[in-house]
DRENKE-261831 format. One record per residue (C-alpha): residue number from 1; residue in one letter; x, y, z. Coordinates in Angstrom, 1 decimal, always signed. Each point is the difference from the previous one (the first is absolute). Last residue first. Layout:
% DRENKE-261831
<NUM, 'A', <X, Y, Z>>;
...
% end
This chain:
% DRENKE-261831
<397, 'X', <+16.5, -5.0, -14.5>>;
<396, 'X', <-3.2, +1.6, -0.7>>;
<395, 'X', <-2.5, -1.7, -2.2>>;
<394, 'X', <-1.4, +0.8, -3.5>>;
<393, 'X', <+2.0, -2.8, -1.7>>;
<392, 'X', <+0.1, +0.3, -3.9>>;
<391, 'X', <+1.6, -2.9, -1.8>>;
<390, 'X', <+2.8, -0.1, -2.4>>;
<389, 'X', <+1.8, -2.2, -2.5>>;
<388, 'X', <+3.4, +1.3, -0.9>>;
<387, 'X', <+1.0, +1.3, -3.3>>;
<386, 'X', <+1.4, +3.2, +1.1>>;
<385, 'X', <+0.4, +0.2, +3.9>>;
<384, 'X', <-2.2, +2.3, +1.7>>;
<383, 'X', <+0.0, +3.9, -0.9>>;
<382, 'X', <-2.2, +1.0, +2.8>>;
<381, 'X', <-2.3, +3.1, -0.3>>;
<380, 'X', <+0.1, +3.3, +2.0>>;
<379, 'X', <-2.7, +1.7, +1.9>>;
<378, 'X', <+1.9, -0.6, +3.3>>;
<377, 'X', <+3.4, -1.6, -0.3>>;
<376, 'X', <+1.0, -3.3, -1.5>>;
<375, 'X', <+2.1, -2.8, +1.7>>;
<374, 'X', <+1.7, -2.7, -2.2>>;
<373, 'X', <+1.3, -3.4, +0.4>>;
<372, 'X', <-1.7, -1.1, +3.1>>;
<371, 'X', <+0.4, -3.7, +0.5>>;
<370, 'X', <-2.8, -2.9, -0.4>>;
<369, 'X', <+1.0, -3.2, +1.3>>;
<368, 'X', <-1.4, -3.3, -1.9>>;
<367, 'X', <-3.4, -1.3, +0.0>>;
<366, 'X', <+0.2, -0.8, -3.8>>;
<365, 'X', <-2.6, +2.2, -1.8>>;
<364, 'X', <-1.7, +2.1, +3.1>>;
<363, 'X', <+3.6, +0.9, +1.2>>;
<362, 'X', <-0.3, -0.2, +3.8>>;
<361, 'X', <-1.8, +2.6, +2.0>>;
<360, 'X', <+2.4, +2.8, +1.4>>;
<359, 'X', <+0.0, +0.0, +3.8>>;
<358, 'X', <+3.7, -0.6, +0.3>>;
<357, 'X', <+0.7, -0.2, +3.7>>;
<356, 'X', <+2.8, +2.3, +1.3>>;
<355, 'X', <+3.4, -1.5, +0.2>>;
<354, 'X', <+1.7, -0.8, +3.3>>;
<353, 'X', <-3.5, -0.5, +1.5>>;
<352, 'X', <-1.3, +2.3, +3.0>>;
<351, 'X', <+0.7, -1.9, +3.4>>;
<350, 'X', <-3.4, -1.5, +1.2>>;
<349, 'X', <-1.0, +1.0, +3.6>>;
<348, 'X', <-1.9, -2.8, +1.5>>;
<347, 'X', <-2.7, +1.1, +2.4>>;
<346, 'X', <+0.9, -0.9, +3.8>>;
<345, 'X', <-1.0, -3.6, +0.9>>;
<344, 'X', <-3.3, -0.5, +2.2>>;
<343, 'X', <-0.6, +0.1, +3.4>>;
<342, 'X', <-3.2, +2.2, -0.2>>;
<341, 'X', <+1.6, +2.4, +2.4>>;
<340, 'X', <+3.2, +0.0, -1.8>>;
<339, 'X', <-1.8, +0.5, -3.3>>;
<338, 'X', <-1.9, +2.9, +1.5>>;
<337, 'X', <+3.2, +1.5, +1.1>>;
<336, 'X', <+1.7, -0.2, -3.3>>;
<335, 'X', <-3.3, +1.5, -1.4>>;
<334, 'X', <+0.2, +2.9, +2.3>>;
<333, 'X', <+3.7, +0.7, -0.4>>;
<332, 'X', <-0.4, +0.1, -3.9>>;
<331, 'X', <-3.1, +2.2, +0.2>>;
<330, 'X', <+1.2, +2.6, +2.2>>;
<329, 'X', <+1.4, +2.4, -2.8>>;
<328, 'X', <-3.6, +0.3, -1.6>>;
<327, 'X', <-3.1, -1.8, +1.1>>;
<326, 'X', <-0.4, -3.7, -0.3>>;
<325, 'X', <-0.6, -0.5, +3.6>>;
<324, 'X', <-2.5, +2.4, +0.2>>;
<323, 'X', <-0.8, +1.6, -3.5>>;
<322, 'X', <+1.0, -0.5, -3.7>>;
<321, 'X', <-1.0, +1.9, -3.0>>;
<320, 'X', <-0.8, -0.8, -3.6>>;
<319, 'X', <-1.9, +3.0, -1.9>>;
<318, 'X', <+2.7, +2.5, +0.7>>;
<317, 'X', <-0.8, +3.6, -1.6>>;
<316, 'X', <+2.8, +1.6, -1.9>>;
<315, 'X', <-2.1, +1.7, -2.6>>;
<314, 'X', <-3.8, -0.5, +0.8>>;
<313, 'X', <-1.3, -3.4, -1.1>>;
<312, 'X', <-1.7, -0.6, -3.3>>;
<311, 'X', <-3.2, -1.6, +0.6>>;
<310, 'X', <-2.5, +2.3, -1.6>>;
<309, 'X', <+2.1, -0.5, -3.1>>;
<308, 'X', <-1.4, -3.4, -0.9>>;
<307, 'X', <-3.5, +1.4, +0.7>>;
<306, 'X', <+0.5, +2.9, -2.5>>;
<305, 'X', <+1.6, -2.3, -2.6>>;
<304, 'X', <-3.0, -2.3, +0.0>>;
<303, 'X', <-2.4, +2.9, +0.0>>;
<302, 'X', <+1.8, +1.3, -3.2>>;
<301, 'X', <-0.1, -3.3, -1.6>>;
<300, 'X', <-3.7, -0.5, +0.6>>;
<299, 'X', <-0.4, -3.0, +2.6>>;
<298, 'X', <-0.9, -3.5, -0.9>>;
<297, 'X', <-0.5, -2.5, +3.0>>;
<296, 'X', <+0.3, -3.7, +0.3>>;
<295, 'X', <-0.9, -1.9, +3.3>>;
<294, 'X', <+1.4, -2.6, +2.1>>;
<293, 'X', <-2.1, -0.3, +3.2>>;
<292, 'X', <-2.5, -2.2, -1.9>>;
<291, 'X', <+2.4, -2.9, +0.5>>;
<290, 'X', <-0.7, +0.0, +3.8>>;
<289, 'X', <-1.7, +2.7, +1.7>>;
<288, 'X', <-1.1, +3.5, -1.0>>;
<287, 'X', <+0.2, +3.3, +1.8>>;
<286, 'X', <+3.9, -0.3, -0.5>>;
<285, 'X', <-0.5, +0.9, -3.6>>;
<284, 'X', <+3.7, -1.0, -1.2>>;
<283, 'X', <+1.3, +1.6, -3.2>>;
<282, 'X', <+0.9, -1.2, -3.7>>;
<281, 'X', <+0.7, +2.7, -2.5>>;
<280, 'X', <-1.5, +1.7, -3.1>>;
<279, 'X', <+1.3, +3.5, -1.3>>;
<278, 'X', <-2.1, +2.3, -1.9>>;
<277, 'X', <-2.6, -0.2, -2.8>>;
<276, 'X', <+2.5, +0.6, -2.8>>;
<275, 'X', <+2.1, -2.9, +1.1>>;
<274, 'X', <+2.2, -1.1, +2.8>>;
<273, 'X', <-0.4, -3.7, +1.1>>;
<272, 'X', <+0.4, -2.5, +2.8>>;
<271, 'X', <+2.2, +1.5, +2.7>>;
<270, 'X', <+0.4, -1.7, +3.3>>;
<269, 'X', <+3.3, -1.5, -1.1>>;
<268, 'X', <+1.3, +3.5, -0.3>>;
<267, 'X', <-0.3, +0.7, +3.7>>;
<266, 'X', <-2.2, +2.6, +1.5>>;
<265, 'X', <+0.3, +2.5, +2.8>>;
<264, 'X', <+3.5, -0.9, +0.8>>;
<263, 'X', <+1.4, -2.9, +1.9>>;
<262, 'X', <+3.4, +0.3, +1.5>>;
<261, 'X', <-0.7, -1.4, +3.6>>;
<260, 'X', <-3.1, -2.0, -0.7>>;
<259, 'X', <+0.9, -3.1, -2.2>>;
<258, 'X', <+3.6, -0.5, +1.2>>;
<257, 'X', <-1.4, +0.6, +3.6>>;
<256, 'X', <-2.4, -2.9, -0.2>>;
<255, 'X', <+2.5, -2.4, -1.5>>;
<254, 'X', <+2.5, +1.1, +2.9>>;
<253, 'X', <-2.7, -0.6, +2.7>>;
<252, 'X', <-0.7, -3.5, -1.5>>;
<251, 'X', <+3.7, -0.9, +0.2>>;
<250, 'X', <+0.1, +1.3, +3.5>>;
<249, 'X', <-2.7, -2.5, +1.2>>;
<248, 'X', <-3.8, -1.0, -0.2>>;
<247, 'X', <-1.1, +3.7, -0.1>>;
<246, 'X', <-2.2, +1.1, +3.0>>;
<245, 'X', <-3.8, +0.2, -0.7>>;
<244, 'X', <-0.9, +3.6, -1.3>>;
<243, 'X', <-0.8, +3.1, +2.1>>;
<242, 'X', <-2.2, +2.7, -1.2>>;
<241, 'X', <-0.3, +3.4, +1.8>>;
<240, 'X', <-3.4, +1.5, -0.5>>;
<239, 'X', <-0.7, +3.3, +1.2>>;
<238, 'X', <-3.6, +0.1, +1.5>>;
<237, 'X', <-1.8, +3.2, -0.7>>;
<236, 'X', <-0.8, +2.7, +2.6>>;
<235, 'X', <+3.1, +2.0, -0.4>>;
<234, 'X', <-0.6, -0.5, -3.7>>;
<233, 'X', <-3.3, +1.6, +0.0>>;
<232, 'X', <+1.4, +3.2, +1.6>>;
<231, 'X', <+2.9, +0.4, -2.6>>;
<230, 'X', <-1.7, +2.0, -2.4>>;
<229, 'X', <-1.6, +2.1, +2.7>>;
<228, 'X', <+3.3, +0.6, +1.5>>;
<227, 'X', <+1.4, +1.2, -3.3>>;
<226, 'X', <-3.1, +2.4, -0.7>>;
<225, 'X', <+0.7, +1.7, +3.3>>;
<224, 'X', <+3.7, +0.2, -0.5>>;
<223, 'X', <-0.4, +1.8, -3.3>>;
<222, 'X', <+2.3, -1.3, -2.7>>;
<221, 'X', <-2.5, -2.8, -0.3>>;
<220, 'X', <-1.9, +2.4, -2.4>>;
<219, 'X', <+2.7, -0.8, -2.8>>;
<218, 'X', <-1.4, -3.6, -0.2>>;
<217, 'X', <-1.8, +0.4, -3.3>>;
<216, 'X', <+3.2, +1.6, -1.7>>;
<215, 'X', <+2.9, +0.1, +2.2>>;
<214, 'X', <+1.1, -0.6, +3.5>>;
<213, 'X', <+3.4, +0.7, +2.0>>;
<212, 'X', <+1.3, -1.6, +3.2>>;
<211, 'X', <+2.7, +1.5, +2.1>>;
<210, 'X', <-1.8, +3.0, +1.5>>;
<209, 'X', <+1.1, -1.0, +3.6>>;
<208, 'X', <-3.8, -0.5, +0.7>>;
<207, 'X', <-0.3, -2.5, -2.7>>;
<206, 'X', <+3.1, -1.9, +1.0>>;
<205, 'X', <-1.3, -0.2, +3.7>>;
<204, 'X', <-3.3, -1.3, -1.5>>;
<203, 'X', <+1.9, -2.9, -1.6>>;
<202, 'X', <+1.8, -0.6, +2.9>>;
<201, 'X', <-3.1, -0.3, +2.1>>;
<200, 'X', <-1.6, -2.2, -2.7>>;
<199, 'X', <+2.8, -2.4, -0.6>>;
<198, 'X', <+0.6, -0.7, +3.8>>;
<197, 'X', <-3.8, -0.5, +0.9>>;
<196, 'X', <-0.5, -2.2, -3.1>>;
<195, 'X', <+3.0, -2.0, +0.3>>;
<194, 'X', <-0.8, -0.5, +3.7>>;
<193, 'X', <-3.5, -1.4, -0.8>>;
<192, 'X', <+1.1, -2.2, -2.9>>;
<191, 'X', <+2.5, -1.7, +2.0>>;
<190, 'X', <-2.1, -0.7, +2.9>>;
<189, 'X', <-2.6, -1.6, -2.5>>;
<188, 'X', <+2.9, -1.7, -1.6>>;
<187, 'X', <+0.9, -2.0, +3.0>>;
<186, 'X', <+3.8, -0.7, -0.1>>;
<185, 'X', <+2.0, -3.2, -1.4>>;
<184, 'X', <-2.2, -3.1, -0.4>>;
<183, 'X', <+0.4, -3.0, -1.7>>;
<182, 'X', <+1.9, -1.9, +2.6>>;
<181, 'X', <+0.3, +2.5, +2.9>>;
<180, 'X', <+3.0, +2.6, -0.4>>;
<179, 'X', <+3.4, -1.1, +1.2>>;
<178, 'X', <+1.9, +2.1, +2.7>>;
<177, 'X', <+3.7, -0.2, -0.4>>;
<176, 'X', <+2.0, +0.4, +3.2>>;
<175, 'X', <+2.2, +2.1, +2.1>>;
<174, 'X', <-0.5, +3.4, -1.8>>;
<173, 'X', <-1.9, +1.7, +2.8>>;
<172, 'X', <-2.7, +0.9, -2.4>>;
<171, 'X', <-0.2, -3.5, -1.3>>;
<170, 'X', <+1.3, -0.5, -3.5>>;
<169, 'X', <-2.5, -0.7, -2.6>>;
<168, 'X', <-2.8, -2.3, -1.4>>;
<167, 'X', <-1.5, -1.3, -3.1>>;
<166, 'X', <+2.3, +2.0, -2.3>>;
<165, 'X', <-1.7, +2.8, -1.8>>;
<164, 'X', <-0.5, +0.7, -3.6>>;
<163, 'X', <-1.8, +3.2, -0.5>>;
<162, 'X', <-2.4, +1.2, -3.0>>;
<161, 'X', <-1.0, +3.5, +0.1>>;
<160, 'X', <-3.0, +1.6, -1.9>>;
<159, 'X', <-0.7, +2.9, -2.4>>;
<158, 'X', <-3.1, -1.0, -2.2>>;
<157, 'X', <+0.0, +2.5, -3.2>>;
<156, 'X', <-1.4, -2.0, -2.8>>;
<155, 'X', <+2.4, -2.1, -1.9>>;
<154, 'X', <-2.8, -2.8, -0.9>>;
<153, 'X', <+1.8, -2.4, +2.7>>;
<152, 'X', <+0.0, +2.9, +2.5>>;
<151, 'X', <+2.9, +2.2, +0.2>>;
<150, 'X', <+2.1, +2.0, +2.5>>;
<149, 'X', <+2.2, -2.7, +1.2>>;
<148, 'X', <+2.5, +0.7, +2.8>>;
<147, 'X', <+2.2, -2.7, +1.4>>;
<146, 'X', <+0.8, -0.6, +3.7>>;
<145, 'X', <+2.8, -2.4, +1.5>>;
<144, 'X', <-0.6, -0.3, +3.4>>;
<143, 'X', <+1.7, -1.5, +3.4>>;
<142, 'X', <-1.4, -0.4, +3.4>>;
<141, 'X', <+1.0, +1.1, +3.5>>;
<140, 'X', <-2.0, -2.0, +2.5>>;
<139, 'X', <-2.8, +0.1, +2.5>>;
<138, 'X', <-2.4, -2.1, -2.4>>;
<137, 'X', <-3.5, +0.9, +1.0>>;
<136, 'X', <-0.5, +1.3, +3.6>>;
<135, 'X', <+3.4, +0.7, +0.5>>;
<134, 'X', <-0.2, +2.7, -2.7>>;
<133, 'X', <+3.0, +0.1, -2.2>>;
<132, 'X', <-1.7, -1.5, -2.9>>;
<131, 'X', <-2.9, +2.7, +0.2>>;
<130, 'X', <+2.4, +2.8, -0.1>>;
<129, 'X', <+2.4, -1.4, -2.7>>;
<128, 'X', <-3.1, -1.0, -2.4>>;
<127, 'X', <-1.5, +3.5, +0.5>>;
<126, 'X', <+3.2, +1.8, -0.2>>;
<125, 'X', <+0.5, -1.7, -3.5>>;
<124, 'X', <-3.5, +0.7, -1.3>>;
<123, 'X', <+0.2, +3.7, +1.2>>;
<122, 'X', <+3.5, +0.8, -1.5>>;
<121, 'X', <-0.5, -1.7, -3.2>>;
<120, 'X', <-3.5, +1.7, -0.6>>;
<119, 'X', <+1.5, +3.2, +1.0>>;
<118, 'X', <+2.6, -0.4, -2.6>>;
<117, 'X', <-2.7, -0.5, -2.6>>;
<116, 'X', <-1.9, +2.8, +1.3>>;
<115, 'X', <+2.8, +2.5, -0.4>>;
<114, 'X', <+1.4, -1.0, -3.0>>;
<113, 'X', <-3.1, -0.6, -2.0>>;
<112, 'X', <-2.1, +3.2, +1.1>>;
<111, 'X', <-2.6, +0.4, -2.6>>;
<110, 'X', <-0.7, -3.9, -0.4>>;
<109, 'X', <+0.4, -0.2, +3.8>>;
<108, 'X', <-2.9, +1.9, +0.6>>;
<107, 'X', <-2.3, -2.3, -2.3>>;
<106, 'X', <+1.5, -3.0, +1.9>>;
<105, 'X', <-1.2, +1.4, +3.1>>;
<104, 'X', <-3.5, -0.1, -1.0>>;
<103, 'X', <+0.4, -3.5, -1.6>>;
<102, 'X', <+1.3, -1.4, +3.2>>;
<101, 'X', <+3.7, -0.7, +0.2>>;
<100, 'X', <+1.2, -3.6, -0.1>>;
<99, 'X', <+2.4, -1.7, +2.5>>;
<98, 'X', <+1.0, -3.4, -1.0>>;
<97, 'X', <+1.8, -2.9, +2.0>>;
<96, 'X', <+1.7, -3.3, -1.3>>;
<95, 'X', <+1.3, -2.1, +2.8>>;
<94, 'X', <+3.4, -1.8, +0.0>>;
<93, 'X', <+0.7, -3.4, +2.0>>;
<92, 'X', <+3.4, -0.2, +1.4>>;
<91, 'X', <+3.5, -1.0, -1.1>>;
<90, 'X', <+1.1, +3.8, -0.4>>;
<89, 'X', <+0.5, +1.7, -3.3>>;
<88, 'X', <+2.3, +2.9, -0.1>>;
<87, 'X', <+2.6, -2.0, -2.0>>;
<86, 'X', <-2.5, -0.2, -3.0>>;
<85, 'X', <-0.3, +3.9, +0.0>>;
<84, 'X', <+3.0, +0.7, -2.1>>;
<83, 'X', <-0.7, -2.7, -2.5>>;
<82, 'X', <-3.6, +1.3, -0.2>>;
<81, 'X', <+1.1, +3.5, -0.8>>;
<80, 'X', <+2.0, -1.3, -3.1>>;
<79, 'X', <-2.7, -2.2, -1.3>>;
<78, 'X', <-2.6, +2.7, +0.5>>;
<77, 'X', <+2.1, +2.5, -2.0>>;
<76, 'X', <+0.6, -2.6, -2.8>>;
<75, 'X', <-3.7, -0.7, -0.4>>;
<74, 'X', <-1.1, +3.7, +0.4>>;
<73, 'X', <+1.4, +1.3, -3.2>>;
<72, 'X', <-2.7, -1.1, -2.8>>;
<71, 'X', <-2.9, +1.6, +2.0>>;
<70, 'X', <+1.4, +3.5, +0.4>>;
<69, 'X', <-1.0, +1.9, +3.2>>;
<68, 'X', <+3.4, -0.7, +1.6>>;
<67, 'X', <+2.0, +1.6, -3.1>>;
<66, 'X', <+2.9, -2.1, -0.8>>;
<65, 'X', <-0.1, +1.2, -3.7>>;
<64, 'X', <+1.2, -3.2, -1.4>>;
<63, 'X', <+2.9, -0.1, -2.5>>;
<62, 'X', <-0.4, -1.6, -3.4>>;
<61, 'X', <+1.5, -3.7, -0.6>>;
<60, 'X', <+0.8, -0.6, -3.7>>;
<59, 'X', <+0.9, -3.5, -1.2>>;
<58, 'X', <+2.8, -1.9, -1.4>>;
<57, 'X', <+0.5, -3.6, -1.5>>;
<56, 'X', <+3.6, -0.8, -0.3>>;
<55, 'X', <-0.2, -3.9, +0.7>>;
<54, 'X', <+2.2, -0.5, +2.8>>;
<53, 'X', <+0.8, +3.3, +1.9>>;
<52, 'X', <-3.4, +1.1, -0.6>>;
<51, 'X', <-0.2, +4.0, -0.5>>;
<50, 'X', <-1.5, +2.8, +1.9>>;
<49, 'X', <-0.8, +3.5, -1.1>>;
<48, 'X', <-0.6, +2.8, +2.5>>;
<47, 'X', <-2.5, +2.5, +1.2>>;
<46, 'X', <-1.2, +3.5, -0.5>>;
<45, 'X', <-2.8, +1.9, +1.6>>;
<44, 'X', <-1.8, +1.2, -3.0>>;
<43, 'X', <+0.8, -3.5, -1.9>>;
<42, 'X', <-2.9, -1.4, +1.8>>;
<41, 'X', <-0.1, -2.1, +3.1>>;
<40, 'X', <-2.0, +2.7, +2.1>>;
<39, 'X', <-0.6, +3.2, -2.1>>;
<38, 'X', <-3.9, +0.0, +0.4>>;
<37, 'X', <+0.2, -0.9, +3.6>>;
<36, 'X', <+2.5, +2.5, +0.8>>;
<35, 'X', <-1.8, +2.7, -2.0>>;
<34, 'X', <-3.3, -0.7, +1.9>>;
<33, 'X', <+1.7, +0.0, +3.6>>;
<32, 'X', <+2.0, +3.2, -0.8>>;
<31, 'X', <-3.2, +1.7, -1.1>>;
<30, 'X', <-2.0, -0.9, +3.2>>;
<29, 'X', <+2.9, +1.1, +2.2>>;
<28, 'X', <+0.1, +3.3, -1.8>>;
<27, 'X', <-3.6, +0.3, +0.9>>;
<26, 'X', <-3.0, -0.3, -2.5>>;
<25, 'X', <-2.9, +2.4, -0.1>>;
<24, 'X', <+1.7, +2.9, -1.8>>;
<23, 'X', <-0.4, -2.0, -3.2>>;
<22, 'X', <-2.6, -2.5, +0.2>>;
<21, 'X', <-1.1, -0.5, -3.7>>;
<20, 'X', <+3.4, +0.8, -1.1>>;
<19, 'X', <+1.6, -2.8, +2.3>>;
<18, 'X', <-2.5, -2.6, -0.9>>;
<17, 'X', <+0.4, +0.6, -3.6>>;
<16, 'X', <+3.8, -0.7, +0.6>>;
<15, 'X', <-0.6, -3.0, +2.1>>;
<14, 'X', <-2.6, -1.6, -2.4>>;
<13, 'X', <+2.2, -2.5, -2.0>>;
<12, 'X', <+3.2, -0.3, +2.0>>;
<11, 'X', <-2.1, +0.1, +3.1>>;
<10, 'X', <-2.1, -2.9, -1.0>>;
<9, 'X', <+3.0, -1.9, -1.3>>;
<8, 'X', <+1.9, +0.6, +3.3>>;
<7, 'X', <-2.7, -1.5, +2.0>>;
<6, 'X', <+0.7, -3.2, -1.9>>;
<5, 'X', <-1.9, -2.2, -2.4>>;
<4, 'X', <+1.6, -3.4, -0.6>>;
<3, 'X', <-3.2, -1.9, -1.2>>;
<2, 'X', <-0.8, +2.7, -2.5>>;
<1, 'X', <-3.8, +0.7, -0.9>>;
% end
């Protein structure tokens, strides 16, 4: 078993066979993601040659695919996004709130990802904004950063929304900051009831408008009576909204966001082995407690790829969204007002450096500065300086 196994290795070894076996059942988006992961940081995407100014050692750096579903390409994207979001943080406690779809509705979402995932965002955010504005609860306009995850730890289909919410908001008349109670933001049972009502009403409206599609064993749900019968148990079920205790401070919020915003269905570090029997990886069994929660699973290779592709998002779908005080063009003004009401200094805007930062790792031999000496195009090979020592670096510049 390899210690440095990657999803890309599995796709390169088994991807072509999977495409043949499932021809006609893979969307263009699925094929694009598979190809991007397979080619990421290989000669297929081109790259450049770097050489040390001091000792002359050189190395090859291949380009990344930058696909948002690629496990290797999310680190840089997350760092860039976090740097942009850091100025939005307020000096208050932050809460983590999770809205999850029941299994019966998740089945419908599987056949209608763009429609139902968008509805999940809208219903969850409206629920939070509405209850927070109610004078019986907080009586304030709040800000929300929402992130869609569609997977459980075993890569099964489990759509849910993670929200990061400041512990308070601007009073409805705009004259003061209203702080939430210590350790408590909004009543989760009230949130669950409104979320259920808003979501189901709009889901039925989508069905009545003919905007939902059903296939295979769920094809009968195209008929309205069958659809309503399918939803009947869900209307009586409690929809659980989970609220975690507040974060310790802005640094903890950023640490959380760096783990969640650009996560994909499975990271390379969770992979253990890839053999004839299939793919072995670590996962969390949330039905267990303590150390027993960490479990190991082996899936047939085709099933592993199928589960990974379950979580490919529709083209152009935004999985990170902002609401309330953090929404759109009003964000800057709302945050400025919030800081004024909290009596804190305005956010510092750093001027861009005169020269861009050099993100290339130093020379592995002497620690010297590496410079680009050659750029090569897709599917071509670098020449490299003759007689020089070389290393191969599979990281994007």
